[in-house]
Each structure stands twice: as structure tokens, then as C-alpha cells.
N, C-alpha and C positions, 0 to 999 in steps of 0.2 A: 504494500500500500504506500503510495506516495503522498506525503503531507507537504503542502507548499510552505515555504518559509518566507519571512519578511525581515527586513533590516530595521533595527531599533532606530527610531527617529526618522524613518522614511516618510514620504508624502502619503497623506491619508488616501489620495486617489490613485495610488500606484496600481498598475495593472494587476488584476486578481482573477483567478478562476472562480466563476460563479455558476452554480446549478440553479435552474429555474424550472418549476413544474406547474403546469396549468392545463386543464382539459379544454381550454378555449384556444384554438390555434391563432386567433387574432391577437390575443394577449401575449402569446409566446413570440409571435413575430415582432410585436412592438418592443417587448423586452429585449429580444436579440438585437434589434436595431439600436435601441438606447444604450445598452450595455457596451456594444462595440464602439459606438460613438464616444463613450466615456473612456475607452481604452481597455475595457475588461475582456476576458475570454469566456463567453457564455457557453454553457452546455444545456440544451433544452430537452425536456421530457414531457410526455403527454399524460403519464400516470406515475404515481408514487412508487410502484413496484420497480419500474425501470430505474428510477433515481436511486432507490435503495440498492439495487444490483450494482449500479455504477460506484456506489460508495465502498464496495468491496475492493476497488482498485485505486480510487483517488478520493481524497478528502478535499473539498474545495475550500476557498476562503470564506464563502457565504452561500447560503441556500435561500432562494425565494420560492415560497410555496403558496398556492391558492388555498384558502380555507375550506371551500366546499368543492369536493371532487367526487365522482361517482363511486370509485372503489375505496381507496384509502384517503380519507380527508386530511387536511392540514394538521389537525390536532393529533391524529393517530401517527402521522409522519413525525411530528415533533416528539411524541413519546418514544418512538422507536429510535430516533437519533439520540435522545437522552439515555435510553437503555443501553445503547452501544457506547455511551460515553465518548462520543466523537467531539473533538474540539472545534466545532463549527457553529457560528451563529445562524439563526433562522429569522427571516423577515416574512411576516404573514401578509398575504393579499386578502383583503376583505371587501365586501360591498359597503356602501355608505351607511346602510341600516344595520350593520353588524358590529357596531362599536363595542358593545358589551362583550361580544364573543372575542373581539380583538384584544380587549383588556384581559380576558380570561387566558388568552394565549400568552400574553406577557407574563402573567402570574405562573403559567405552566413552563416558562423558560424561553419563550421567543424573545429575540433581542429588540424587535421593533415591529411595526406593521405599516402597511400602505392601504389606503382606501381607493377603490376604483370609482371613477377614472382618476389617474394620477398624472401629473405633469412631469416632463423630463427634469425640471428643477427639483421637484419634490423627491423623485427617485434618487437623484444625485445627492441630495441632502441626507436622506436616510442611509444610503449605502456608505457615504463618506463617514458619517458618525459611527455606524456599526463596525465598519472595517477598522477605523481608528481605535475603537475600544477593544476590538478583538486583538489587534496587534499589540496594544498595551498589555492586555492580559497575557498574551504569549510571552512578551518580554518579561513580565513579572514572574511568570512560571519559570522561565529560564534562569532569571536572576536568583529566585528562591532555590532552585535546584543546585545552582553553583554555590550558593551559601551553604546549603545542606552538605554538599560534598566537601567544601572547605572546613565546615564545622566537624564533620566526621574525621577528616584528616587531622585537624587540630586536637580533637579528643584523643586520637591514637597517639599523637606526638606527646600530649600531656601525660598520657598513661605511661609512656616510655620514660618521660622525664621524671615522673613521680617514682617509678621503680628505681631509676638511677639515684635520685636524691635519697630515697629511703634506704637504699643499699649502703650509701655513704654515711648514714647516721648510725649511732650505736643501737644495735638490736636489743640489747639487754643492759641492765645496770651492772656495774662492775662489782667484783668481790674485792673488798678492802678491809683489812683488819680494824675492828673497833667501830665500824659503821655499817648500817643497812640503808638501802636506797629505795626510792620509788619515783618513777617519772612518767609523764604523759606528754606526747608531742603530736597534736592533731592539726594539720593545716586546714585553713578555712576553704581553700580551693584544692585542686588536684596536687599542686605543689605550693610550698609555703616559704615564709621568710623568718621563721623562728629556728633556734638551734640549741641543742644540748650536746656538749661534747666532753670527752674525758681525755686527759693527757697523763698517762703513767710516767713516773720518773724513771731514771736509769736503773734503779734497783727493783723495779716492778712492785710486787705486792708489799715488799718490805721497805719501800722507800716513800716516795711522795705520790700524790694523785692530784692533778689539776682538774678543775671542773669549770666549764664555761656555759653560761646561760645567756643567750643573746636574742634580740628581736630587731631584725633589720627593717628600717622604715619602708613602708609600702606593702603591696600585696601582689600576688600572682607571679607571672614569669619573671619580671624584672627583679622583684625581691628574692625569688628563688635563685637566680643567677648570682646576685650579690651575696646571698647566703653561702654559696659554694666558694666564692672568692674569700669571704670572711673566714670560713672554716679552714681553708688551707693556710691563710695568712696567720690566723690565731694559733693554729697547731705548730707552725714553724717558730713563732715567737715564744710561746709559753712553755715549750719543752726545754728551753734553755734560759728563760728569764730569771734574773737574780732574785727578784721580788715580784709580787703581784702588781704593785704600782709601776715598777719599771716596765713590766710587760704591757700594761695598759697604755703607758706613755708611747711606747714604740708602736703599739697597735693603732693608736690615734694618728701617729705620723704616717703610717703606711696607708691607712684607709683614707685619710684626707687627700692623699695623692691618687689612690687607685679607684675610689668611689666617684661616681658622677656627682656633680654639684647638687646640693640639697638632699643627699642621701647619707645616712649615718646608721649607727647601730647602738641600741641601748644594751649594755652588756655588764655582767657581773662575773668576776673570776674568783674562784675559791681554790685554796691550796690546803690539802690535808696531809698530815704526816703520820705514818704508822707509829703506834705506841703512844700517841698524844691525842687528846680531844680538843686541842687548840687549833683553831682554823684561822688562817690568814686570808684576807680577801681585799680586793679593790673594786670599786664600783664606778661605772659610768652609765647609770640607769635611772629611770624615773620611778620605777616600781620599788617598793621597800623590800628589804630582806627581813623575813619574819623569824623570830625565835620563839618556839613553843616549848616552854619548860614543862616538865612532867606534871607540875602543879603550878597554878598561878596564872597571871595575866600574860598575854602575848606582848612581846617587845618588838618595836619596829626599828630597823636600821635604815635611815634615809640619807645619811651623809654620803657624798660621792662626787665624782668629777663629771665633766661634760661627756655626753655620749660620744664614743670614738667616731671620728670621721666628720663630725659636725663643723669643726673649725680647723683650718689648716694652720700649722705652727708658723709658717712663713708669713702669714697674714695677721694672726692673732697672738703670736708668741707661743711659747711652749705651754701646753695644757698640763697642769699638774694633777696627779692622782695620789691618793693617800693610802698607805698600807694600814689596814685595820686588823685587829685580832679579836677573836671571840672564843672563850673556853666553854665547852658544853659539859654539863653534868650528865651522868648516865640517865638515859631516858629522854633527854632533851632532843628536840627536833628543829632543824633549820629548814625553812621552806622558801623557795623562790618561784615567782610566776611572772608571766608577761601580761601586758595590758589586755590581751584578748580574753583573759579570764575575768578580771575585775570589771571590764567594760562590756561584758556580754549583755545583750539586750533581750528583754521579754517580748512576746508578740505585741504588747502595747507600747513598745519602745521605752520601757523603763530600764535604766542601767542597774546592773547588779550592785556595783559599788564595793569598795574595799571593806566597809563595815560589815555588810552581810557576809562577804567571803570570810572575814576573820571570825565571825560568829560561828559559821559552819565548821571552820577549822578547829576552833576551840571545842565545839561539841564532840568532835570525832578524833581528838588528838591521841586517844589511847590506841587507835588502830595502828598496825604496822605501817610504815611509810608507803609501801606499794598499795595496800588497801585504802589508806587515806587518800591517795591520789585518785584511785578509781572511784571512791565515794564522792570526791569533789567533782569529778567529771560527770558522774551521774546526776548530781544535784544541779550543776550548771545546765546540763542538757534538759532537765525537767523545767528549769527556770525559763530557758529560751524556747522550749517546745520543739527543738530540732537538734540534730547532731551536726548541722552545717552552720557553724558560727560565722559572725561577721568578720572575725579576725582569728588568727592562729591561736590555738589553745595549748599552752605550755606550762607545766608545773614540774619542779624538782623538789623532792623531800629527802633529807638525810637525817638519820638518828644516831646519836652516840650510844654505844652499848655499854 
């Protein structure tokens, strides 16, 4: 079957193959003359059966059919064309006293109608309008199909990117003497801009363990690409950094050069030492670090430097970061999270907020870190009514044994 094609933006009166069916030979002769005069290619039929047979081989740009014919009338022909799902508009020819029937044909799917007798100008007006609309519809269908194909390709690429990104992140929490861990890292889209990473010291389990929790500004593909750049840069720096603050200073210098303008990372780096419950850390983050004692009120640690990458040292001078220390008692828990947790939105667009989050944490602090993190994810999911958050959902909990 040959389907005629048109060019987007072409003239509405461009030559078109048009089928016309009428049991009156005078009307057919008139239509043939007028259509050829207008530059079209008419094919004429005396009955609907012949026209339907011709549709098996060629789909025209438009069909003109008489409403009243002895065998198959125009409405029956319209229904058959609709049943076959043919992409061709139908113009109905009616008598002057058949206006109500013509309107019924429009409701049944006809593109327009002509009342007999009609003038060449009226025929040209109707055909021009119908052909223009048909071409626009064909263009829209083609564009939508192209978009569908592009979207399918993009989804496949995002699926691959997600697999690559997830493979590069820690699959499980580490084993480190004196501490137990729990973590959650759920991107809001297929790929995300949050990061949890671990940097074992040279002595492995008996030495040091560095931990990075970071939130790269932005969402989607751009943030995900910058996350991978951040990951490799931070791993290189913190495996040899003399102190957390020294590592953050170098990280800021590198990111200010490597990140595009207006992109930065909210980041907190922790350093654990085997045989000690004292944790050294440096912060360049907006979200607080929470200390959950086995008993008592939660403490917030909010002091810290500028998010790395926000300001270039050669423009703003060196950005200073401060080494801080925190000694945990047995049973104390340290918890870090990104703003995708505290800023989660309910269906009514109410923000969860840090107060509610800390209340939930306090209520469930007795849970082991892994269970505490799962419980918080469950509660935030219930609050938002969805597992697809507006921002990446990232939590790390570590407890001193």
C-alpha cells in the first residue's frame, strides 16, 4: 500500500491524490474538472465498493464522498474507513436540506462537508483547510514518533549510565573495627548527584577509614557526571591527605578549576581510626552533622567551611577549612544526610523539615544503624507518598561499639 507523503510547511494547495465517489456522473465530472484545475490528481468512483477496493493499494490524501448513494452510503463508507484506521480525511457531499445529517457526519469523524450545489471557490476553501490540517496532523504524528524513539533511546542510555554509576559506588558498608554502619543512596532520577564513598588507609582494617558524604549541586545527567568527577578527585586527595581540613582545602582548589561555573559540592569528610572512637572531620556542607547519644538530646554540628568548588582560590583567596574532633561513647550514633531528605515534600507540598526528621531519628535511635536508615527511608516515603523524591535521598549512620 502506498501512502502519499507531504513536506512539513509545504503549501496547503500542493498537488494531492484525491478519491471522489458519487453515483451522479455529472457531479463526478464536475469534481474531476475542478480538482484538476486546482492541480490535484483525482480518482473517480461510481460506488463505495470500488473506492474501498482501491484503498487496498493506495491511500489518498483526501476522500470526497456523497452522503446518499444506493448501495453503501457516505456514513457507512466513513465507518469503514474509521474501522480500517486509515489516515485519510473525509469530506461529505450533502444536499442543502441535509445539514443535520452533515453535522452528524462531522461528529462521526468526517473532516468537513460540502452542500450541493457548491462553487469552485467553496470547494477550494474546504479542500485547502482539510489538507492543511491533515498535513499538520501527519507532521505531529511524525514528530511524536521521533520523540518517542529519542525518549526510548535516552531511557536505554540512562539505564546504562545508572548501572555504571551504581557499579562505581560502594555496594555495601565496610567492616571497620569499633563501628557499625548503615547507608541509603537513592537518586531522584535514573542517575543522581549524591555520593557516599569510603577510603581505606594503607593499613586496611587496622588503620584508618575515610568517609565522604557529598551532594553535588543540580540534578540529572549533569550532576551525575560531576559526581563521577568529584568521586575520582576526592579519592585521589583523601587517600593521602595529612588532615581532613587539608584534604578539603585541596578538594576546593581542584573543583573550583574542574567544575563548571556555579557548580559546587556540599561535602563532609570523616576520618576514623581503628582502636579509637574519636572521629576527625571537616565540613563544607549546609546540612548539620547529627550526634545521637545512646540517651539524651541530639546535638547538631553546623560549623564548617564553604562548599568545595563554590569559590575559586585565585578569585576569593584560599578557603579555609577547620579540623574538628568528636569522641563517641559506646552506643552513640553519628548521622549525616543530604538536603533531599530534610526537604522532601508531601503531596500538599509541605516540607518535611529538619525538626520532624530529628524527631523521627530520636524515636528510633535504638535501632541498629542499617535498620535506622531503612526506617527513615520508609517514613520519608510515607510522608511524600512516593519513592520518587524531588531530590536524591542520602543518609549515612555510624555507631560506636
